[in-house]
VEXMAR-852340 format. One record per residue (C-alpha): residue number from 1; residue in three letters; x, y, z. Coordinates in nm, 4 decimals. Each point is the difference from the previous one (the first is absolute). Layout:
REM VEXMAR-852340
{r NUM ALA {X Y Z}}
...
***
This chain:
REM VEXMAR-852340
{r 1 MET {11.9336 9.0090 10.9738}}
{r 2 THR {0.0632 0.2234 -0.2877}}
{r 3 LEU {-0.2083 -0.0222 -0.3564}}
{r 4 HIS {0.2654 -0.0543 -0.2888}}
{r 5 LEU {-0.1072 0.0458 -0.3488}}
{r 6 HIS {0.1701 -0.0836 -0.3373}}
{r 7 ASP {0.0566 0.3320 -0.1877}}
{r 8 THR {0.0407 -0.0367 -0.3684}}
{r 9 LEU {0.1677 0.3409 -0.0435}}
{r 10 SER {0.2677 -0.1017 0.2569}}
{r 11 GLY {0.0109 -0.3418 -0.1104}}
{r 12 GLY {-0.0170 -0.1674 0.3528}}
{r 13 LYS {-0.2025 -0.0262 0.3380}}
{r 14 ARG {-0.0124 0.3248 0.1999}}
{r 15 PRO {-0.1517 0.0679 0.3612}}
{r 16 PHE {-0.3391 0.1841 -0.0795}}
{r 17 GLU {-0.0409 0.3235 0.1450}}
{r 18 PRO {-0.2729 0.2367 -0.1078}}
{r 19 LEU {0.0560 0.3566 -0.0917}}
{r 20 VAL {-0.2476 0.0937 0.2668}}
{r 21 PRO {0.0471 -0.2236 0.3091}}
{r 22 ASP {-0.3832 -0.0520 0.0609}}
{r 23 HIS {-0.1353 0.0229 -0.3576}}
{r 24 VAL {0.0927 -0.2537 -0.3004}}
{r 25 THR {-0.0634 0.0987 -0.3424}}
{r 26 LEU {-0.0571 -0.3027 -0.2487}}
{r 27 TYR {-0.0798 0.0189 -0.3616}}
{r 28 VAL {-0.0633 -0.3040 -0.2428}}
{r 29 CYS {-0.0829 -0.0083 -0.3790}}
{r 30 GLY {-0.3205 -0.1350 -0.0560}}
{r 31 PRO {-0.1714 -0.1421 -0.3159}}
{r 32 THR {-0.0884 0.1669 -0.3284}}
{r 33 VAL {-0.3726 -0.0738 0.0057}}
{r 34 TYR {-0.1131 -0.1617 -0.3321}}
{r 35 ASN {-0.0361 -0.3603 0.0939}}
{r 36 ARG {-0.0261 -0.2409 0.2942}}
{r 37 ILE {0.3667 -0.0563 0.1679}}
{r 38 HIS {0.1880 -0.3211 0.0099}}
{r 39 ILE {0.1435 -0.1873 0.3139}}
{r 40 GLY {0.3520 0.1529 -0.0862}}
{r 41 ASN {-0.1593 0.3512 0.0577}}
{r 42 GLY {-0.1633 -0.1465 0.3005}}
{r 43 ARG {0.3438 -0.0803 0.1430}}
{r 44 ALA {0.1059 0.3777 0.0196}}
{r 45 ALA {-0.3368 0.0809 0.1745}}
{r 46 VAL {0.0578 -0.2508 0.2516}}
{r 47 VAL {0.3717 0.0533 0.0698}}
{r 48 PHE {-0.0709 0.3724 0.0444}}
{r 49 ASP {-0.3054 -0.0784 0.2052}}
{r 50 LEU {0.2474 -0.1984 0.2373}}
{r 51 LEU {0.2526 0.2907 0.0082}}
{r 52 TYR {-0.3039 0.2422 0.1034}}
{r 53 ARG {-0.1130 -0.2441 0.2800}}
{r 54 VAL {0.3665 -0.0340 0.1353}}
{r 55 LEU {0.0318 0.3794 -0.0124}}
{r 56 ARG {-0.3268 0.0552 0.1741}}
{r 57 ALA {0.0978 -0.2230 0.2856}}
{r 58 ARG {0.3017 0.2061 0.0479}}
{r 59 TYR {-0.0635 0.3489 -0.0708}}
{r 60 PRO {-0.3095 0.2386 0.1148}}
{r 61 LYS {-0.0888 0.1072 -0.3283}}
{r 62 VAL {0.0488 -0.1377 -0.3614}}
{r 63 THR {-0.1220 0.1664 -0.3121}}
{r 64 TYR {-0.0244 -0.2808 -0.2888}}
{r 65 ALA {-0.0978 0.1537 -0.3559}}
{r 66 ARG {-0.0541 -0.2536 -0.2914}}
{r 67 ASN {-0.1073 0.1708 -0.3137}}
{r 68 PHE {-0.1995 -0.0905 -0.2978}}
{r 69 THR {0.1290 0.1081 -0.3609}}
{r 70 ASP {-0.3173 0.0615 -0.1519}}
{r 71 ILE {0.1293 0.1807 -0.3245}}
{r 72 ASP {0.2205 -0.1944 -0.2275}}
{r 73 ASP {0.0005 -0.1352 -0.3571}}
{r 74 LYS {-0.0905 -0.3662 0.1244}}
{r 75 ILE {-0.2854 0.1598 0.1475}}
{r 76 MET {-0.1156 0.1845 -0.2917}}
{r 77 ALA {0.0439 -0.3083 -0.2291}}
{r 78 ALA {-0.2206 -0.2026 0.2411}}
{r 79 ALA {-0.2811 0.2391 0.0052}}
{r 80 THR {0.0022 0.0267 -0.3592}}
{r 81 ARG {-0.0502 -0.3916 -0.0198}}
{r 82 GLU {-0.2609 -0.0213 0.2436}}
{r 83 GLY {-0.1768 0.3177 -0.1413}}
{r 84 VAL {-0.0430 0.1721 0.3558}}
{r 85 PRO {0.1430 0.3635 0.1192}}
{r 86 ILE {0.3229 -0.0175 0.1699}}
{r 87 ASP {-0.1103 0.0957 0.3310}}
{r 88 GLU {-0.2523 -0.2790 0.0082}}
{r 89 LEU {0.2792 -0.2620 -0.0953}}
{r 90 THR {0.2411 0.1219 0.2683}}
{r 91 GLU {-0.2637 0.0379 0.3013}}
{r 92 ARG {-0.1059 -0.3639 -0.0933}}
{r 93 TYR {0.3538 -0.1213 0.0053}}
{r 94 ALA {0.1127 0.1998 0.2902}}
{r 95 GLN {-0.2837 -0.1307 0.2175}}
{r 96 ALA {0.0764 -0.3568 -0.1537}}
{r 97 TYR {0.3733 0.0577 0.1271}}
{r 98 ASP {-0.1119 0.0877 0.3447}}
{r 99 ASP {-0.2346 -0.2896 0.0122}}
{r 100 ASP {0.2781 -0.2453 -0.1174}}
{r 101 VAL {0.2694 0.1227 0.2385}}
{r 102 ALA {-0.2506 0.0093 0.2822}}
{r 103 ALA {-0.0616 -0.3775 -0.0715}}
{r 104 LEU {0.3764 -0.0375 0.0899}}
{r 105 GLY {-0.0615 0.1319 0.3110}}
{r 106 THR {0.1679 0.3263 -0.0297}}
{r 107 LEU {-0.0976 0.3310 0.1826}}
{r 108 PRO {-0.1141 0.2879 -0.1922}}
{r 109 PRO {0.2533 0.2819 -0.0346}}
{r 110 ASP {-0.0191 0.3384 0.1809}}
{r 111 LEU {-0.0063 0.1714 -0.3458}}
{r 112 LYS {-0.0879 -0.1361 -0.3701}}
{r 113 PRO {0.0658 0.2955 -0.2144}}
{r 114 ARG {-0.0901 -0.0310 -0.3813}}
{r 115 ALA {0.2138 0.1738 -0.2610}}
{r 116 THR {-0.2766 0.1912 -0.1581}}
{r 117 GLY {-0.0717 0.1891 0.3542}}
{r 118 HIS {0.3664 0.1641 0.0083}}
{r 119 LEU {0.0458 0.1396 -0.3623}}
{r 120 PRO {0.0506 0.3451 0.1226}}
{r 121 GLU {0.2964 -0.1245 0.2180}}
{r 122 MET {0.1717 -0.2077 -0.2608}}
{r 123 ILE {-0.0315 0.3110 -0.2464}}
{r 124 ALA {0.1697 0.2156 0.2927}}
{r 125 MET {0.2938 -0.2523 0.0212}}
{r 126 ILE {0.0629 -0.0080 -0.3678}}
{r 127 GLU {0.0081 0.3722 -0.0044}}
{r 128 ARG {0.2478 -0.0095 0.2667}}
{r 129 LEU {0.2109 -0.2526 -0.1526}}
{r 130 VAL {0.0104 0.2130 -0.3386}}
{r 131 ALA {0.0904 0.3122 0.1888}}
{r 132 LYS {0.2799 -0.1901 0.1777}}
{r 133 GLY {0.1382 -0.1134 -0.3507}}
{r 134 HIS {-0.0889 -0.3744 0.0801}}
{r 135 ALA {-0.2837 -0.0058 -0.2397}}
{r 136 TYR {-0.0575 0.1241 -0.3511}}
{r 137 ALA {-0.3229 0.0436 -0.2195}}
{r 138 ALA {0.0208 -0.1415 -0.3804}}
{r 139 GLU {-0.2883 -0.0436 -0.2378}}
{r 140 GLY {-0.2723 -0.0023 0.2781}}
{r 141 HIS {0.1841 -0.2210 0.2284}}
{r 142 VAL {0.1893 0.0858 0.3204}}
{r 143 LEU {0.2880 -0.2414 0.0637}}
{r 144 PHE {0.2450 -0.0477 0.2826}}
{r 145 ALA {0.3700 0.0635 -0.0948}}
{r 146 VAL {0.1911 -0.2995 0.1559}}
{r 147 GLU {0.3281 0.1328 -0.0678}}
{r 148 SER {-0.0983 0.3112 0.2338}}
{r 149 ASP {0.0073 -0.2360 0.2852}}
{r 150 PRO {0.3607 -0.1441 0.0550}}
{r 151 ALA {-0.1425 -0.2607 0.2433}}
{r 152 TYR {-0.2722 -0.1494 -0.2121}}
{r 153 GLY {0.0289 -0.3815 0.0082}}
{r 154 ARG {0.0941 -0.0032 0.3585}}
{r 155 LEU {-0.2956 -0.2192 0.1044}}
{r 156 SER {0.0032 -0.2584 -0.2663}}
{r 157 LYS {0.4000 0.0023 0.0168}}
{r 158 ARG {0.0120 0.0434 -0.3920}}
{r 159 SER {0.1745 0.2453 -0.2253}}
{r 160 ILE {-0.2173 0.1880 -0.2526}}
{r 161 GLU {0.1509 -0.1772 -0.2678}}
{r 162 ASP {-0.0871 -0.3531 0.1596}}
{r 163 MET {-0.3468 0.1489 0.0452}}
{r 164 ILE {-0.0380 0.0791 -0.3707}}
{r 165 ALA {0.1355 -0.3464 -0.0804}}
{r 166 GLY {-0.2251 -0.2040 0.2414}}
{r 167 ALA {-0.3245 0.1936 -0.0367}}
{r 168 ARG {-0.2533 0.0546 -0.2899}}
{r 169 VAL {0.0903 0.3821 -0.0207}}
{r 170 GLU {-0.2390 0.1967 -0.2646}}
{r 171 VAL {0.2167 0.1714 -0.2327}}
{r 172 ALA {-0.1267 0.3403 -0.1045}}
{r 173 PRO {0.1295 0.2923 -0.1863}}
{r 174 TYR {-0.1050 0.2433 0.2407}}
{r 175 LYS {0.2263 -0.1747 0.2896}}
{r 176 ARG {0.3439 0.1823 0.0694}}
{r 177 HIS {0.1074 -0.3738 0.1568}}
{r 178 PRO {-0.1529 -0.3393 -0.0701}}
{r 179 ALA {-0.0598 -0.0626 0.3508}}
{r 180 ASP {-0.1880 0.3278 0.0721}}
{r 181 PHE {-0.3624 -0.0836 0.1202}}
{r 182 VAL {-0.3137 0.1719 -0.0240}}
{r 183 LEU {-0.1589 0.2028 0.2694}}
{r 184 TRP {-0.2907 0.1348 -0.2103}}
{r 185 LYS {-0.1302 -0.1100 -0.3343}}
{r 186 PRO {-0.2626 0.1485 -0.2458}}
{r 187 SER {-0.3523 -0.1314 -0.0260}}
{r 188 THR {-0.2100 -0.0303 -0.3302}}
{r 189 PRO {-0.3334 0.1305 0.0029}}
{r 190 GLU {-0.1549 -0.3335 0.0806}}
{r 191 GLN {0.2337 -0.0830 0.2683}}
{r 192 PRO {-0.0392 0.1066 0.3566}}
{r 193 GLY {0.2161 0.3278 0.0704}}
{r 194 TRP {0.0631 0.2814 0.2340}}
{r 195 ASP {0.1046 0.3680 -0.0866}}
{r 196 SER {0.3495 0.0863 0.0938}}
{r 197 PRO {0.2814 0.2426 -0.0821}}
{r 198 TRP {0.0868 -0.2308 -0.2951}}
{r 199 GLY {-0.3385 -0.0544 -0.1372}}
{r 200 ARG {-0.2539 -0.2441 0.0674}}
{r 201 GLY {0.1233 -0.3439 0.0953}}
{r 202 ARG {0.0683 -0.2460 0.2772}}
{r 203 PRO {0.2722 -0.0845 0.2501}}
{r 204 GLY {0.2511 -0.2779 -0.0478}}
{r 205 TRP {-0.0042 -0.2881 0.2268}}
{r 206 HIS {0.2902 0.0814 0.2384}}
{r 207 ILE {-0.0850 0.3662 0.0900}}
{r 208 GLU {-0.3410 -0.1355 0.1421}}
{r 209 CYS {0.1544 -0.1481 0.3067}}
{r 210 SER {0.2584 0.2681 0.0624}}
{r 211 ALA {-0.2593 0.2799 0.0161}}
{r 212 MET {-0.2494 -0.2097 0.2092}}
{r 213 ILE {0.2652 -0.0922 0.2461}}
{r 214 GLU {0.0854 0.3612 0.0427}}
{r 215 LYS {-0.3393 0.1323 0.0468}}
{r 216 LEU {-0.1125 -0.2688 0.2269}}
{r 217 LEU {0.3063 -0.1243 0.2151}}
{r 218 GLY {0.2640 0.2768 -0.0691}}
{r 219 ARG {0.3280 0.0304 -0.2082}}
{r 220 VAL {0.1979 -0.2601 0.1854}}
{r 221 ILE {-0.2034 -0.3129 0.1185}}
{r 222 ASP {0.1484 -0.2865 0.2284}}
{r 223 ILE {-0.0988 -0.3114 -0.2387}}
{r 224 HIS {-0.0735 -0.0261 -0.3721}}
{r 225 GLY {-0.1213 -0.3642 -0.1004}}
{r 226 GLY {-0.0781 -0.1958 -0.3006}}
{r 227 GLY {0.0761 -0.3067 -0.2158}}
{r 228 ARG {0.3618 -0.0650 -0.0995}}
{r 229 ASP {-0.1006 0.0612 -0.3554}}
{r 230 LEU {-0.0836 0.3674 0.0895}}
{r 231 THR {0.3644 0.0668 0.1081}}
{r 232 PHE {0.0840 0.1196 -0.3746}}
{r 233 PRO {-0.1510 0.1954 -0.1516}}
{r 234 HIS {-0.2892 0.1150 0.2158}}
{r 235 HIS {0.1918 0.0366 0.3449}}
{r 236 GLU {0.3175 0.1202 -0.1508}}
{r 237 ASN {-0.1707 0.2704 -0.1863}}
{r 238 GLU {-0.2348 0.0840 0.2985}}
{r 239 LEU {0.3371 0.0394 0.1949}}
{r 240 ALA {0.1498 0.2158 -0.2596}}
{r 241 GLN {-0.2781 0.2423 -0.0505}}
{r 242 SER {-0.0816 0.0568 0.3758}}
{r 243 SER {0.3631 0.0306 0.0928}}
{r 244 CYS {0.0583 0.2660 -0.2687}}
{r 245 ALA {-0.3392 0.1765 0.0774}}
{r 246 HIS {0.0889 0.0259 0.3582}}
{r 247 GLY {0.3645 0.1056 -0.0208}}
{r 248 GLY {0.1743 -0.3149 0.0422}}
{r 249 ALA {-0.2148 -0.1390 0.2866}}
{r 250 GLU {-0.0381 -0.3985 -0.0309}}
{r 251 LEU {-0.3650 -0.0759 -0.0488}}
{r 252 ALA {0.0038 -0.3094 0.2471}}
{r 253 ARG {0.2359 -0.0772 0.2745}}
{r 254 TYR {-0.0487 -0.3906 -0.0537}}
{r 255 TRP {-0.1064 -0.1804 -0.3264}}
{r 256 LEU {-0.1600 -0.3426 0.0288}}
{r 257 HIS {-0.0774 -0.2187 -0.2911}}
{r 258 ASN {-0.1672 -0.3358 0.0050}}
{r 259 GLY {0.1379 -0.3009 -0.2287}}
{r 260 MET {-0.2197 -0.1320 -0.2813}}
{r 261 LEU {-0.2340 -0.2773 0.0031}}
{r 262 THR {0.0531 -0.2741 -0.2515}}
{r 263 MET {-0.1903 -0.2724 -0.1486}}
{r 264 ALA {0.1819 -0.3039 -0.1819}}
{r 265 GLY {0.3175 0.1829 0.0048}}
{r 266 GLU {-0.1257 0.3408 -0.1619}}
{r 267 LYS {-0.1088 0.3221 0.1676}}
{r 268 MET {-0.3671 0.0209 -0.0026}}
{r 269 SER {-0.1289 0.2960 -0.2068}}
{r 270 LYS {-0.2599 0.0848 -0.2307}}
{r 271 SER {0.2116 0.0262 -0.2844}}
{r 272 LEU {0.1155 -0.3554 0.0129}}
{r 273 GLY {-0.3831 -0.1195 0.0484}}
{r 274 ASN {0.0922 -0.2211 0.3210}}
{r 275 ILE {-0.1910 0.2047 0.2455}}
{r 276 VAL {-0.2300 -0.1329 0.2472}}
{r 277 THR {-0.2470 0.2609 0.1572}}
{r 278 VAL {-0.0514 0.0535 0.3626}}
{r 279 GLN {-0.3721 -0.0063 -0.0632}}
{r 280 ASP {0.0204 -0.3548 -0.1563}}
{r 281 LEU {0.2336 -0.1555 0.2850}}
{r 282 ALA {-0.2232 0.1721 0.2675}}
{r 283 ALA {-0.3019 -0.1937 -0.1421}}
{r 284 ARG {0.1839 -0.3007 0.0539}}
{r 285 HIS {0.2086 0.0487 0.2948}}
{r 286 ASP {-0.0382 0.1774 0.3346}}
{r 287 GLY {0.1707 0.3461 -0.0054}}
{r 288 GLU {0.1922 -0.0589 0.3166}}
{r 289 VAL {0.1552 -0.3245 -0.1750}}
{r 290 LEU {0.0760 0.2315 -0.2818}}
{r 291 ARG {0.1679 0.2271 0.2298}}
{r 292 TYR {0.2208 -0.2284 0.1794}}
{r 293 ALA {0.1098 -0.1445 -0.3431}}
{r 294 LEU {0.1147 0.3285 -0.1084}}
{r 295 LEU {0.1806 0.0749 0.3297}}
{r 296 ALA {0.1834 -0.3567 -0.0045}}
{r 297 ALA {0.3208 0.1197 -0.1888}}
{r 298 HIS {0.1876 0.3237 0.1181}}
{r 299 TYR {-0.1523 0.3053 -0.1659}}
{r 300 ARG {0.3127 0.0827 -0.1929}}
{r 301 SER {0.0334 -0.3506 -0.1297}}
{r 302 PRO {-0.1795 -0.1482 -0.3054}}
{r 303 LEU {-0.3112 -0.1972 0.0838}}
{r 304 VAL {-0.0819 -0.2978 -0.2110}}
{r 305 TRP {-0.3937 -0.0252 0.0004}}
{r 306 SER {-0.1605 -0.3410 -0.0170}}
{r 307 GLU {-0.2870 -0.2033 0.1166}}
{r 308 ASP {0.2362 -0.1825 0.2345}}
{r 309 LEU {0.1011 0.3197 0.1748}}
{r 310 ILE {-0.3757 0.0900 0.0490}}
{r 311 GLU {-0.0560 -0.3418 0.1467}}
{r 312 GLN {0.2989 0.0243 0.2179}}
{r 313 ALA {-0.1403 0.3367 0.1390}}
{r 314 ARG {-0.3313 -0.1461 0.0489}}
{r 315 LYS {0.1203 -0.2959 0.1995}}
{r 316 SER {0.2067 0.2313 0.2093}}
{r 317 LEU {-0.3029 0.2266 0.1000}}
{r 318 LEU {-0.2172 -0.3101 0.0538}}
{r 319 ARG {0.2521 -0.1341 0.2559}}
{r 320 PHE {0.0035 0.3214 0.1796}}
{r 321 TYR {-0.3776 0.0787 0.0094}}
{r 322 GLN {-0.0475 -0.3647 0.1148}}
{r 323 LEU {0.2411 0.0330 0.2841}}
{r 324 LEU {-0.1502 0.3299 0.0755}}
{r 325 GLU {-0.3440 -0.1654 0.0274}}
{r 326 ALA {0.1238 -0.2923 0.2175}}
{r 327 ALA {0.1192 0.2577 0.2567}}
{r 328 GLY {-0.3210 0.1787 0.0261}}
{r 329 ASP {0.0951 0.2721 -0.2664}}
{r 330 PRO {0.1176 0.2609 0.2248}}
{r 331 GLY {0.0351 0.3717 -0.1334}}
{r 332 ALA {0.3175 0.1919 -0.0197}}
{r 333 ASP {-0.0814 0.2827 0.1744}}
{r 334 ASP {0.2436 0.1562 0.1901}}
{r 335 VAL {0.2359 -0.2885 -0.0819}}
{r 336 PRO {0.3543 0.1241 -0.1170}}
{r 337 VAL {0.1512 -0.1055 -0.3239}}
{r 338 PRO {0.2458 -0.2804 0.0587}}
{r 339 GLY {0.3600 0.1399 -0.0054}}
{r 340 ALA {0.1186 -0.2178 -0.2352}}
{r 341 LEU {-0.2688 0.0482 -0.2554}}
{r 342 GLN {0.0335 0.3832 0.0627}}
{r 343 ALA {0.3803 -0.0476 -0.0448}}
{r 344 ALA {-0.0517 -0.1785 -0.3329}}
{r 345 LEU {-0.2039 0.2953 -0.1496}}
{r 346 ASP {0.2215 0.2561 0.1197}}
{r 347 ASP {0.2605 -0.1715 -0.2027}}
{r 348 ASP {-0.1058 0.1492 -0.3359}}
{r 349 LEU {-0.3554 -0.1881 0.0277}}
{r 350 ASN {0.1550 -0.3369 0.0137}}
{r 351 THR {-0.3376 -0.1977 -0.0518}}
{r 352 PRO {0.1512 -0.3493 -0.0571}}
{r 353 GLU {0.1592 0.0413 0.3597}}
{r 354 ALA {-0.3137 0.1383 0.1372}}
{r 355 PHE {-0.1898 -0.2993 -0.1134}}
{r 356 ALA {0.2582 -0.2196 0.1392}}
{r 357 VAL {-0.0726 0.1447 0.3240}}
{r 358 LEU {-0.3790 -0.0283 -0.0489}}
{r 359 HIS {0.0588 -0.3787 -0.0594}}
{r 360 ARG {0.2119 -0.0143 0.3211}}
{r 361 LEU {-0.2747 0.1558 0.1815}}
{r 362 ALA {-0.2403 -0.2347 -0.1312}}
{r 363 ASP {0.2191 -0.3228 0.1176}}
{r 364 GLU {-0.0057 0.1292 0.3402}}
{r 365 LEU {-0.3820 0.0662 0.0238}}
{r 366 LYS {-0.0269 -0.3466 -0.1234}}
{r 367 GLN {0.1506 -0.1274 0.3144}}
{r 368 ALA {-0.1419 0.2478 0.2168}}
{r 369 ARG {-0.2966 -0.0273 0.2554}}
{r 370 GLY {-0.2229 0.2224 0.1953}}
{r 371 ASP {0.0896 0.3331 0.0695}}
{r 372 ASP {0.3330 -0.0427 -0.1786}}
{r 373 ALA {-0.1862 -0.0962 -0.3274}}
{r 374 ARG {-0.2054 0.2984 0.0167}}
{r 375 ASP {0.3084 0.2249 0.0401}}
{r 376 ARG {0.2001 -0.1593 -0.2774}}
{r 377 ALA {-0.3250 0.0223 -0.2301}}
{r 378 GLY {-0.0172 0.3473 0.0758}}
{r 379 ALA {0.3871 0.0539 -0.0828}}
{r 380 LEU {-0.0706 -0.1781 -0.3292}}
{r 381 ARG {-0.3020 0.2156 -0.0990}}
{r 382 ALA {0.1910 0.3202 0.1151}}
{r 383 GLY {0.2970 -0.0859 -0.2056}}
{r 384 ALA {-0.2176 -0.0930 -0.3139}}
{r 385 ASN {-0.2092 0.3110 0.0218}}
{r 386 LEU {0.2880 0.2207 -0.0592}}
{r 387 LEU {0.0501 -0.1667 -0.3272}}
{r 388 GLY {-0.3759 0.0292 -0.0620}}
{r 389 LEU {-0.0655 -0.3655 0.0824}}
{r 390 LEU {-0.2286 -0.1924 0.2318}}
{r 391 GLU {-0.2338 0.3037 0.0280}}
{r 392 ARG {-0.3289 -0.2085 -0.0049}}
{r 393 PRO {-0.1406 -0.2341 0.2560}}
{r 394 ALA {0.1388 -0.3386 -0.0423}}
{r 395 ALA {-0.3676 -0.1454 -0.0564}}
{r 396 VAL {-0.0510 0.2193 -0.2899}}
{r 397 PHE {0.3138 -0.0733 -0.1954}}
{r 398 LEU {-0.0506 -0.3627 0.0617}}
{r 399 ALA {-0.3616 -0.0196 -0.1190}}
{r 400 GLU {0.0874 0.2158 -0.3014}}
{r 401 ASP {0.3008 -0.2348 -0.0562}}
{r 402 ALA {-0.2010 -0.3086 -0.0039}}
{r 403 ALA {-0.2878 0.1662 -0.2244}}
{r 404 ARG {0.2571 0.0826 -0.2598}}
{r 405 ARG {0.1448 -0.3497 0.0132}}
{r 406 ALA {-0.3673 -0.1544 -0.0234}}
{r 407 ALA {-0.0799 0.2090 -0.2960}}
{r 408 ALA {0.3401 -0.0791 -0.1492}}
{r 409 SER {-0.0491 -0.3913 0.0478}}
{r 410 ALA {-0.1871 -0.2289 -0.2554}}
{r 411 LEU {-0.1417 -0.1904 0.3224}}
{r 412 ALA {-0.3146 0.0812 0.1842}}
{r 413 PRO {0.0270 -0.0717 0.3833}}
{r 414 ASP {-0.2366 -0.2719 -0.0220}}
{r 415 ALA {0.1895 -0.1634 -0.2809}}
{r 416 ILE {0.3257 0.0475 0.2093}}
{r 417 ASP {-0.1655 -0.1747 0.3209}}
{r 418 THR {-0.1076 -0.2929 -0.2277}}
{r 419 LEU {0.3743 -0.0318 -0.1154}}
{r 420 VAL {0.1394 0.0176 0.3558}}
{r 421 LYS {-0.2178 -0.2701 0.1158}}
{r 422 GLU {0.0825 -0.2152 -0.2894}}
{r 423 ARG {0.3569 0.0632 0.0582}}
{r 424 GLU {-0.0334 -0.0820 0.3775}}
{r 425 ALA {-0.1904 -0.3342 -0.0988}}
{r 426 ALA {0.2923 -0.0935 -0.2446}}
{r 427 ARG {0.2523 0.0714 0.2642}}
{r 428 LYS {-0.1823 -0.2191 0.2441}}
{r 429 ALA {-0.0066 -0.2785 -0.2723}}
{r 430 ARG {0.3471 0.0545 -0.0423}}
{r 431 ASP {-0.0443 0.1111 -0.3680}}
{r 432 PHE {0.2640 0.2443 -0.0066}}
{r 433 ALA {0.0096 0.0208 -0.3454}}
{r 434 ARG {-0.3429 0.1227 -0.0190}}
{r 435 ALA {0.0365 0.2212 0.2966}}
{r 436 ASP {0.2929 0.1743 -0.1533}}
{r 437 ALA {-0.1782 0.0548 -0.3169}}
{r 438 ILE {-0.2777 0.1691 0.1809}}
{r 439 ARG {0.2256 0.2261 0.1813}}
{r 440 GLU {0.1615 0.0818 -0.3478}}
{r 441 GLU {-0.3618 0.0728 -0.1345}}
{r 442 LEU {-0.0545 0.2322 0.2963}}
{r 443 LEU {0.3280 0.1980 -0.0413}}
{r 444 ALA {-0.0821 0.0431 -0.3722}}
{r 445 GLY {-0.3364 0.1583 0.1028}}
{r 446 GLY {0.1690 0.2472 0.2360}}
{r 447 VAL {-0.0634 -0.2181 0.3210}}
{r 448 GLU {0.2538 -0.1070 0.2808}}
{r 449 VAL {-0.0849 -0.2933 0.2451}}
{r 450 LYS {0.1893 -0.0435 0.3161}}
{r 451 ASP {-0.0297 -0.3046 0.2100}}
{r 452 GLY {-0.0345 0.0373 0.3761}}
{r 453 ALA {-0.0854 -0.1769 0.3056}}
{r 454 ASP {-0.3587 0.1084 -0.0413}}
{r 455 GLY {-0.0047 -0.1176 -0.3430}}
{r 456 PRO {0.0537 0.1812 -0.3376}}
{r 457 SER {-0.0734 0.3747 -0.0531}}
{r 458 TRP {0.0317 0.1915 -0.3059}}
{r 459 SER {0.0454 0.3461 -0.1206}}
{r 460 TYR {-0.0031 0.2047 -0.3297}}
{r 461 ARG {0.3746 0.0629 -0.1024}}
***
């Protein structure tokens, strides 16, 4: 089977072939570290973690880099508000980011470069662009001349005029063209800055990634990823400056972009004030449940975030773990990934189909017995493991889930036992109205009652 990925630049799915047959290079734009991330940011981390896992299962070597932007106007403003040094602020939120995405089950990247660690490379690339006539200095700034690149706009599929009309473009008298973007900007005495041929200053946002990619992964990489909102201007500008600095060579052979996460019909964003942080969600929900929810829709599609989505994810995982426990919870060592699930992920990371395969495997496991049940349980776990799921012993997940449900319930176990006994007595007395009322009271308290041949049993929902 061949892995196919949707490439934003070409506009369609293409068979994936790395530049070097046994070594894949992957770069994903990471966070600007000035506060906690929201679950929409978490989606990108989980999507590209899945891609990383799929690639590692197929190729001998994968080098995955995800950067931290640790110099930015928003960072400076946040440091001023909090009254702390910039490096203290960025260190705190870089660690918080690592903690948050780890809670979502992501593997650490191979490389986590920081912008402030690569100033010489940025300055060298800017000098190269100036020497080639693709950039110019003006009033302490250095700007990329978009008209010097005839292919500018090829990634976002927009003309320069459309970009100006549809974006917030800074109009400045020192710009030769309104769409020219900053590679270097001057710093005031109180702002962080570095010496350069154009005076003391700091880099623009876009040049950071281009310079770090060249330094760490090479001039041309296999895959560049990020959220769809980065296609323009960030990735468009990265592509332009890297290509122009390298004699027309494309920066990345495949560009992948995940869709946005929405809440109540609007894109989740800090500017709209409708964010839910990963930290807050992880305090209330299991991280594996959140990961499942984030992968529920195809990565290129929008994802509508809601408590219902989270609960659906929890119930799916609960069912899988219960079936694994009933089958003796065998491991997945040396068990091949089911072919149907591998085919789904090879088709541009089709997680909805992959989840459908997991549920079919669960249906088969439910009917299986003995060695057949253990084999099917191993296949279920092996397939889920490729998705970064079902990686804990079943007993651990089930105990932790029960504890979370108990903590969220308004009813203590003793009170629940009493109500269940009252309900059973009411049923025997054929007082079904009272029995139904007790059931509703239990449901309202987060408790589900099931009637079986051996009498009623209850569990936290």
